[in-house]
C-alpha positions as CSV (number, residue, x, y, z in Angstrom):
1,X,0.0,0.0,0.0
2,X,2.7,2.4,1.0
3,X,4.7,1.7,-2.1
4,X,1.7,2.3,-4.4
5,X,1.1,5.7,-2.7
6,X,4.8,6.7,-2.9
7,X,4.9,5.8,-6.6
8,X,1.8,7.9,-7.2
9,X,3.3,10.8,-5.2
10,X,6.5,10.6,-7.2
11,X,4.5,10.7,-10.5
12,X,2.4,13.6,-9.3
13,X,5.5,15.5,-8.2
14,X,7.2,15.1,-11.6
15,X,4.0,16.0,-13.5
16,X,3.4,19.1,-11.4
17,X,7.1,20.1,-11.7
18,X,6.8,19.8,-15.5
19,X,3.4,21.4,-16.1
20,X,2.7,23.5,-12.9
21,X,0.5,22.9,-9.9
22,X,-3.2,22.6,-11.0
23,X,-2.5,23.4,-14.7
24,X,-3.5,20.0,-16.1
25,X,-6.8,20.2,-14.3
26,X,-7.4,23.6,-15.7
27,X,-6.8,22.3,-19.3
28,X,-9.1,19.4,-18.9
29,X,-12.7,19.4,-20.3
30,X,-15.6,18.8,-17.9
31,X,-15.9,15.1,-18.7
32,X,-12.2,14.3,-18.1
33,X,-12.0,16.4,-15.0
34,X,-15.1,14.6,-13.6
35,X,-13.5,11.2,-14.2
36,X,-10.2,12.4,-12.6
37,X,-12.0,13.7,-9.5
38,X,-14.1,10.5,-9.2
39,X,-10.9,8.4,-9.3
40,X,-9.4,10.7,-6.6
41,X,-12.5,10.3,-4.4
42,X,-12.2,6.5,-4.8
43,X,-8.5,6.6,-3.7
44,X,-9.3,8.9,-0.8
45,X,-12.1,6.6,0.3
46,X,-9.8,3.5,0.2
47,X,-7.2,5.3,2.2
48,X,-9.8,6.4,4.9
49,X,-11.1,2.8,5.0
50,X,-7.5,1.5,5.4
51,X,-8.2,-1.1,2.7
52,X,-4.7,-2.0,1.3
53,X,-6.1,-3.9,-1.7
54,X,-8.4,-1.1,-2.7
55,X,-5.6,1.5,-2.1
56,X,-3.2,-0.4,-4.4
57,X,-5.9,-0.7,-7.1
58,X,-7.1,2.9,-7.0
59,X,-3.6,4.3,-6.7
60,X,-2.9,2.6,-10.1
61,X,-6.1,4.1,-11.4
62,X,-5.0,7.5,-10.2
63,X,-1.7,7.2,-12.0
64,X,-3.6,6.4,-15.2
65,X,-5.9,9.4,-14.5
66,X,-2.8,11.7,-14.3
67,X,-1.6,10.2,-17.5
68,X,-4.9,11.0,-19.1
69,X,-4.7,14.6,-17.9
70,X,-1.2,14.9,-19.3
71,X,-2.2,13.4,-22.7
72,X,-5.1,15.8,-22.9
73,X,-2.8,18.7,-22.2
74,X,-0.5,17.6,-25.1
75,X,-3.4,17.1,-27.4
76,X,-4.8,20.6,-26.7
77,X,-1.4,22.1,-27.3
78,X,-1.0,23.3,-23.7
79,X,2.6,24.0,-23.1
80,X,4.5,23.0,-19.9
81,X,5.4,25.9,-17.7
82,X,8.7,27.6,-18.2
83,X,11.5,25.7,-16.6
84,X,12.6,28.9,-14.9
85,X,9.7,28.8,-12.5
86,X,9.5,26.7,-9.4
87,X,6.1,26.4,-7.7
88,X,5.1,25.7,-4.2
89,X,1.6,25.4,-2.7
90,X,1.2,27.3,0.5
91,X,-0.9,26.2,3.5
92,X,-3.7,28.5,2.5
93,X,-3.9,26.9,-1.0
94,X,-2.1,29.7,-2.9
95,X,0.5,28.6,-5.4
96,X,3.6,30.8,-5.5
97,X,6.1,30.9,-8.3
98,X,9.8,31.2,-7.3
99,X,12.0,32.7,-10.0
100,X,15.6,33.9,-10.5
101,X,14.9,37.5,-11.5
102,X,12.4,40.0,-12.9
103,X,12.6,38.6,-16.4
104,X,11.6,35.2,-15.1
105,X,8.9,36.9,-13.0
106,X,7.4,38.3,-16.2
107,X,7.4,34.8,-17.7
108,X,5.7,33.3,-14.6
109,X,3.1,36.0,-14.6
110,X,2.4,35.5,-18.3
111,X,2.0,31.8,-17.6
112,X,-0.7,32.6,-15.0
113,X,1.1,32.6,-11.7
114,X,-0.9,34.7,-9.2
115,X,2.0,35.3,-6.8
116,X,5.7,35.5,-7.8
117,X,8.8,36.0,-5.8
118,X,12.3,36.6,-7.2
119,X,15.5,35.2,-5.5
120,X,16.3,38.8,-4.4
121,X,12.9,39.0,-2.6
122,X,13.5,35.6,-1.0
123,X,16.9,36.9,0.2
124,X,15.2,39.8,1.9
125,X,12.8,37.4,3.6
126,X,15.6,35.2,4.7
127,X,17.4,38.3,6.1
128,X,14.4,38.9,8.4
129,X,14.7,35.4,9.9
130,X,17.6,36.7,12.1
131,X,21.0,35.5,13.1
132,X,19.8,32.5,15.2
133,X,18.1,30.9,12.2
134,X,21.0,31.6,10.0
135,X,23.5,30.2,12.5
136,X,21.4,27.1,13.0
137,X,21.3,26.5,9.3
138,X,25.0,27.0,9.1
139,X,25.7,24.5,11.9
140,X,23.1,22.0,10.9
141,X,23.1,21.9,7.1
142,X,19.9,19.8,6.8
143,X,17.9,21.6,9.4
144,X,14.5,22.7,8.1
145,X,12.5,25.8,8.9
146,X,9.1,24.4,9.7
147,X,7.3,27.5,11.0
148,X,7.8,31.1,11.8
149,X,6.2,32.8,14.7
150,X,6.0,36.6,15.0
151,X,6.8,37.9,18.5
152,X,5.7,41.4,19.4
153,X,8.3,44.1,19.6
154,X,9.4,45.0,23.2
155,X,8.3,48.5,24.2
156,X,10.9,50.1,26.5
157,X,8.3,52.6,27.8
158,X,5.4,50.3,28.7
159,X,7.5,47.2,29.4
160,X,6.1,43.7,29.4
161,X,2.3,42.9,29.4
162,X,1.2,41.8,32.8
163,X,-1.1,38.8,32.3
164,X,-3.8,39.8,34.8
């Protein structure tokens, strides 16, 4: 069961890397998209029911559903996204394009990206993480930033909030 889901995840990752997140679904006609979503619902149901045989069967069906979306995109002359754009889906569902510079930002915007950041902008955001984060990343090369919490600025005049 796990192997089937990992194979499916790998396939989806490669397809979304090539075409962009959600782009194949946008290019699909209603009939194809309905069939794709039905297969996805079958897989989700098998996972929730913890039914290994059904998961394996429906994961294979989901791989074929992705193949059908990709074939449809080729037949409708949809072009893969420019290689200069990396996409990441945020927790709120927004898809952000990451690019090298403003030239690539223009390509990403023309391809339909709603939000685009250049490497220079990412650098500014990293600068704001502070020295503790940077030193941690320097010492522990594979450490991952998993969340960022904002702490209020200390006010010298009013001091700390008293919690009563």
